[in-house]
C-alpha positions as CSV (number, residue, x, y, z in Angstrom):
1,M,8.0,14.3,0.4
2,A,7.9,13.1,-2.8
3,T,5.9,14.3,-5.4
4,G,4.9,12.7,-9.5
5,R,2.5,9.2,-9.9
6,L,2.4,6.5,-7.9
7,E,1.6,3.4,-9.6
8,V,-1.7,1.7,-8.5
9,P,-0.7,-2.0,-8.8
10,E,-3.7,-4.5,-11.3
11,T,-5.9,-6.7,-8.3
12,N,-4.7,-10.2,-8.9
13,V,-7.2,-12.7,-9.8
14,V,-7.3,-16.5,-9.1
15,F,-6.8,-18.6,-12.6
16,T,-6.1,-22.2,-12.4
17,V,-4.7,-23.9,-16.0
18,K,-3.5,-28.1,-16.0
19,L,-0.2,-28.8,-17.3
20,P,2.1,-31.7,-17.9
21,G,3.3,-32.4,-14.3
22,S,7.6,-32.3,-16.3
23,L,6.4,-28.8,-16.9
24,A,4.7,-27.6,-13.4
25,G,8.1,-29.6,-11.7
26,Q,10.1,-27.1,-13.5
27,V,8.2,-24.0,-12.9
28,R,8.2,-25.2,-9.7
29,A,12.5,-25.8,-9.2
30,H,12.5,-22.5,-11.7
31,A,10.7,-20.3,-8.4
32,R,12.5,-21.8,-6.3
33,G,16.0,-21.4,-7.7
34,T,15.7,-17.6,-8.5
35,D,13.5,-16.8,-4.6
36,A,10.0,-16.0,-6.8
37,T,6.5,-16.7,-6.2
38,L,5.4,-19.6,-8.5
39,S,2.7,-16.6,-9.5
40,A,5.9,-14.5,-10.2
41,V,8.3,-16.8,-12.6
42,V,3.9,-17.6,-14.7
43,A,3.4,-13.9,-14.9
44,R,6.2,-12.9,-15.9
45,A,6.6,-15.8,-18.5
46,L,3.5,-15.0,-20.4
47,A,3.7,-10.9,-20.1
48,E,6.8,-11.7,-21.7
49,F,5.5,-14.5,-23.9
50,L,2.3,-11.8,-25.0
51,D,4.2,-8.6,-25.7
52,R,6.5,-10.3,-28.1
53,D,3.5,-10.6,-30.8
54,A,1.9,-7.8,-29.5
55,P,0.1,-5.1,-31.9
56,E,2.4,-1.5,-31.3
57,G,0.0,0.1,-28.7
58,R,-0.2,-3.9,-26.3
59,A,3.4,-4.3,-25.3
60,G,4.0,-3.9,-21.5
61,W,0.1,-3.9,-20.8
């Protein structure tokens, strides 16, 4: 039996944005090419963007 901390995933919410068609197409193509969901691709991109300039202590939230 494994012991230790168990990371509980955060609840997902619907977040609708409007993007230029060409950008949406690129995101879809990237998701297909990496066998990922659109949500996963967008979440990862936004998290990396926000962490890039995050003050210490906020990175990796």
